[in-house]
Backbone bond lengths (Angstrom), bond angles and torsions (degrees), N, CA, C in turn:
res aa  C-N    CA-C-N  psi(-1)  N-CA   C-N-CA  omega(-1)  CA-C   N-CA-C  phi
1 M - - - 1.423 - - 1.573 112.18 -
2 T 1.257 120.50 179.84 1.420 123.19 -167.83 1.491 113.45 -113.42
3 A 1.269 123.35 138.43 1.422 125.51 171.52 1.524 111.72 -110.47
4 I 1.352 116.35 127.94 1.424 122.08 179.13 1.555 111.32 -108.22
5 E 1.302 121.04 134.41 1.440 123.57 171.22 1.497 110.89 -118.26
6 I 1.358 117.46 128.79 1.527 117.69 171.96 1.504 103.72 -114.27
7 E 1.389 114.33 108.27 1.377 122.46 173.07 1.523 112.63 -86.81
8 Y 1.342 113.80 132.00 1.511 117.58 -178.38 1.433 112.58 -140.59
9 C 1.333 117.01 152.15 1.443 128.09 -172.15 1.665 103.49 -81.37
10 V 1.241 114.50 116.35 1.497 120.41 174.68 1.534 109.96 -68.74
11 P 1.274 119.71 -53.72 1.500 118.69 179.07 1.480 117.39 -57.98
12 C 1.331 112.65 -26.85 1.528 120.48 177.30 1.519 113.94 -80.46
13 D 1.309 116.66 -12.06 1.418 124.39 -179.00 1.573 114.84 63.32
14 F 1.360 105.60 46.49 1.463 116.70 -175.78 1.609 110.53 -85.77
15 L 1.332 116.09 2.06 1.464 123.02 -173.66 1.545 109.34 -51.00
16 E 1.315 118.26 -46.90 1.435 119.54 -170.56 1.549 109.05 -68.24
17 R 1.319 118.10 -40.89 1.449 117.02 174.72 1.485 115.80 -64.31
18 A 1.413 115.90 -37.15 1.351 118.69 179.07 1.606 110.84 -68.42
19 E 1.291 116.86 -37.35 1.497 121.09 174.53 1.599 109.36 -60.44
20 A 1.349 113.91 -41.28 1.508 115.13 -176.69 1.505 108.97 -67.97
21 I 1.305 117.38 -38.25 1.509 118.10 175.97 1.492 108.42 -63.61
22 Q 1.392 118.44 -46.99 1.480 115.11 -178.82 1.481 110.74 -64.85
23 H 1.241 123.25 -36.35 1.484 124.37 178.03 1.471 110.42 -58.64
24 Q 1.399 115.02 -49.14 1.407 120.42 -178.57 1.579 113.41 -57.88
25 L 1.303 109.97 -43.00 1.454 116.43 -169.13 1.613 108.71 -75.85
26 L 1.389 111.52 -35.12 1.494 113.50 176.99 1.519 108.41 -72.79
27 Q 1.329 120.48 -35.77 1.467 119.92 179.78 1.458 110.85 -66.41
28 Q 1.338 123.15 -37.24 1.388 128.17 175.21 1.558 117.88 -70.82
29 F 1.296 112.92 -47.00 1.457 114.95 -172.60 1.634 116.02 -109.79
30 G 1.348 116.30 -11.70 1.404 124.94 168.41 1.576 113.68 38.89
31 E 1.273 115.64 -110.53 1.518 125.16 -178.22 1.529 115.69 -77.22
32 R 1.354 115.67 -6.43 1.430 117.49 178.80 1.597 113.98 -83.42
33 I 1.287 116.30 -2.11 1.478 118.26 -177.36 1.663 104.81 -129.17
34 D 1.336 108.76 150.24 1.520 117.31 174.42 1.474 112.41 -65.06
35 S 1.329 115.94 -50.36 1.421 124.34 -170.65 1.469 114.11 -153.64
36 A 1.364 117.89 162.34 1.397 129.23 167.34 1.431 107.04 -142.03
37 A 1.348 113.19 89.97 1.570 118.06 -170.33 1.425 109.78 -104.50
38 L 1.333 111.68 143.02 1.463 123.34 172.84 1.507 107.93 -89.19
39 V 1.362 112.55 130.50 1.558 119.81 179.91 1.466 107.06 -127.06
40 T 1.361 110.13 124.88 1.607 117.47 178.85 1.449 107.55 -67.76
41 G 1.354 110.90 150.09 1.446 122.17 176.13 1.529 110.21 -150.30
42 D 1.380 113.66 -167.41 1.426 121.18 177.63 1.489 109.62 -150.97
43 K 1.323 116.24 -172.59 1.462 122.68 174.74 1.513 111.91 60.84
44 G 1.263 120.63 30.49 1.456 124.91 170.55 1.544 112.69 78.78
45 V 1.228 120.00 20.70 1.428 128.70 178.37 1.444 110.67 -73.14
46 L 1.475 114.64 131.39 1.417 123.42 163.27 1.541 106.79 -150.17
47 R 1.337 111.98 102.41 1.470 122.76 -170.66 1.448 113.50 -137.18
48 V 1.318 113.04 144.89 1.516 122.08 178.54 1.622 105.93 -112.20
49 R 1.373 113.42 125.77 1.478 115.81 170.58 1.514 109.14 -122.11
50 V 1.338 115.19 144.56 1.396 119.62 177.36 1.618 106.29 -125.30
51 D 1.315 114.32 117.52 1.468 119.82 -174.48 1.485 114.36 57.51
52 G 1.329 115.02 29.51 1.494 121.83 -175.21 1.481 119.82 91.19
53 D 1.427 115.39 -16.46 1.447 119.09 175.18 1.552 115.78 -82.35
54 V 1.231 119.44 135.86 1.564 118.24 177.34 1.491 107.84 -78.00
55 V 1.192 118.16 121.90 1.536 123.01 178.52 1.533 108.34 -103.34
56 W 1.327 121.45 -27.68 1.489 122.39 178.61 1.538 105.49 -152.64
57 D 1.379 109.10 138.22 1.531 120.13 178.76 1.543 107.05 -136.15
58 K 1.278 117.48 131.05 1.427 127.24 174.14 1.470 110.61 -48.47
59 D 1.376 116.26 -41.75 1.475 120.55 -172.32 1.598 108.59 -70.22
60 D 1.208 120.01 -24.60 1.527 123.28 -178.93 1.483 115.47 -109.62
61 D 1.289 119.42 -21.24 1.452 119.50 -171.74 1.566 110.90 -131.24
62 E 1.349 113.67 156.90 1.453 122.54 -178.81 1.595 104.46 -78.28
63 Y 1.357 117.51 142.81 1.387 121.36 177.68 1.561 108.63 -67.01
64 D 1.297 119.64 113.25 1.447 124.71 -178.51 1.400 108.27 -151.41
65 L 1.382 124.21 109.62 1.463 126.53 -171.20 1.521 108.76 -68.52
66 D 1.320 116.13 -32.48 1.479 117.45 176.02 1.493 114.63 -64.00
67 E 1.318 113.50 -40.05 1.614 115.67 177.85 1.414 110.25 -71.99
68 I 1.332 120.92 -34.83 1.453 125.36 175.09 1.497 111.50 -56.61
69 T 1.314 110.81 -47.61 1.518 120.18 -175.90 1.611 106.86 -70.30
70 R 1.228 122.46 -42.04 1.394 126.85 172.89 1.519 113.89 -51.26
71 R 1.324 114.18 -52.48 1.508 123.96 -176.89 1.503 105.51 -63.08
72 T 1.285 118.82 -41.76 1.403 123.92 -172.45 1.503 108.81 -68.32
73 R 1.411 116.62 -40.98 1.405 122.43 -175.79 1.564 111.33 -57.49
74 E 1.318 116.46 -29.15 1.503 122.53 -175.77 1.544 104.41 -61.14
75 Y 1.316 120.26 -29.34 1.471 122.03 -174.05 1.588 112.69 -96.75
76 V 1.293 117.03 -18.99 1.457 120.84 -175.66 1.512 110.67 -88.02
């Protein structure tokens, strides 16, 4: 099974975006994943990892829930 981590910057108040990503991924993949965990961070981070591999990073990619879901689907 698959473990997803959504690391977000607490001081930047990215919690709502991280929760939106988590909700989208849980809604799409539900029982096919082990977890979709929120991980606190800092320094502007907003990043999605699947089984340790970075599939989306705010520093490199536009915020797009559909794109994040598509990239995650390749691992699930």
